[in-house]
C-alpha positions, -999 to 999 in steps of 0.1 A, spaced: -30 236 -20 -12 254 3 -23 232 36 -9 195 46 -17 168 62 -5 139 73 4 106 48 -24 85 57 -51 106 52 -45 109 13 -65 87 -5 -37 87 -35 -14 72 -11 -35 47 2 -46 34 -37 -11 32 -43 -7 11 -13 -36 -14 -25 -21 -10 -62 15 -28 -52 -6 -54 -23 -23 -66 -54 1 -65 -77 26 -84 -50 -3 -108 -43 -5 -118 -80 32 -125 -85 28 -144 -53 1 -166 -64 -24 -157 -38 -50 -184 -34 -81 -176 -30 -106 -199 -4 -128 -224 -26 -119 -210 -57 -93 -235 -79 -94 -214 -113 -62 -194 -116 -78 -174 -146 -105 -164 -120 -79 -156 -91 -59 -134 -122 -88 -115 -132 -99 -107 -101 -66 -92 -93 -65 -75 -122 -99 -57 -115 -85 -48 -79 -57 -34 -92 -70 -11 -119 -96 1 -95 -75 14 -70 -50 32 -98 -81 46 -107 -90 56 -74 -48 70 -72 -57 98 -102 -85 106 -91 -78 111 -58 -47 133 -67 -73 155 -90 -95 156 -68 -70 167 -38 -73 200 -18 -45 201 3 -9 188 1 9 158 16 36 167 42 
């Protein structure tokens, strides 16, 4: 990893941002249009958080250049 790239081209950074945003949305009680079921909303937010966490991990493992 001797090459560097801008932060906005990092899959890890974007997956981490998505993780933060979905966690914040869950804390703030993000309303889902047409759905009143709080359990379904919570499950969807947890799934998105888990997927973005996996993308962050695999993005970092597959990275070929440094962030700089």
